[in-house]
N, C-alpha and C positions, 0 to 999 in steps of 0.2 A: 400714403394712395388716396385720394379722395374716392368716395364712397362710389360714385359714377365711377369712375376707371376702374374700382372692383367690380362694380356691376357688368360691365361691358367686358369686363377679362371675360367672369364668370359666363356672360352670354356667349361667349366665343367660344372657349372650351366646350360647352354643354352643347353648342350645336354642330360642332366638330366631332364630339363622340355620336352624341345622336345621327348627325347626318348616314357611320359609318355604318351604323346597326340600319338604319332605314335603308341604305345601299344596297346591303348584303338581304334583307328582305326585297326588296324590289327583287334585285337579280334571281332571286329563287322563284320569284312567279311568273317575270315576264325575258327572262334569260338573257337578253337582245338589248337589254333598256339600257337606253343613252341616260344619264343624268346631270344637274347642273344645279348649282345652290347659289343665296346671292344673299345680302342683309339690307331688308325693303324697309326703311321707316322705323316702327317700332312692334315688328317679327321678320323672322329669318326664313327664306322659302327656298323649296326644293323642287325641282321641273324634273318629273318622268318621262320619258320617251319610249313609252313599250314600243320597239319593232323597229323596221326601217318605214313603214307607213303609220304608224299610233300615232292618237291625238296626244299631245300634250295635256298631262296631268301634274296638278301643283298640291303642295302640302305649307300651307303657313303656319309654324305655331308663334306665339306672342314672346315677345322678351320676356314680358313678366311671367309667361310660363317656363321659360328657361332660369331664373333665375330666383325662381320658390323651392323653397328647400336647402339644404346642405348638400344634397345629391341627387339633384334631381333627373338625369339622365333614365333611370329603370323609372321613375315615375311616370314620366312621360311615355316610355315604350309600354309602359303595361295600360297607359290610357289608351295609348292609339290601340292599341292590340283590341282593346276593350270594344272601343270603339267602330273596330272592323277596318281599319283605314283601308287596307289595300284588297279586300271584297269591293268598299267603295269603290275606291278608285278605278279600279278593273271592270265595274259596272256603267253606270250612266252619269256618275258623278266624277266632273274633273276638277274640281276645288274645293279643297276642307280646308279649315281653319281648327287649329286645337289653340283653347284660351287656356287662361293661367287655371281654370276649375276646373278642368279637365273635358270640358267641353266640346265634342267634335261634331262643328257643324259643315253644312254646304256653303259656301260662298255665292 
């Protein structure tokens, strides 16, 4: 298998694992949240719509972050927790980007 194929498979697997955890956390916060996700260029994006009249909120994670290390999912979850991703998306920020270094920034 080519290195690029292996990286793509790893990014897909980690995005699936991360997505499950993010959706659970979002449901605890917003109860009636609707979610969607997709691969978008060099990053993966999750959309959260809290409640029927809620504003869309977005979380982007770079593919580089998704493929760094042996088991990136717990590391990424910890970085998101440390960056208070849900508190920030529940406030004034509507879009956050998590990069390889663990930096969670508003977009």
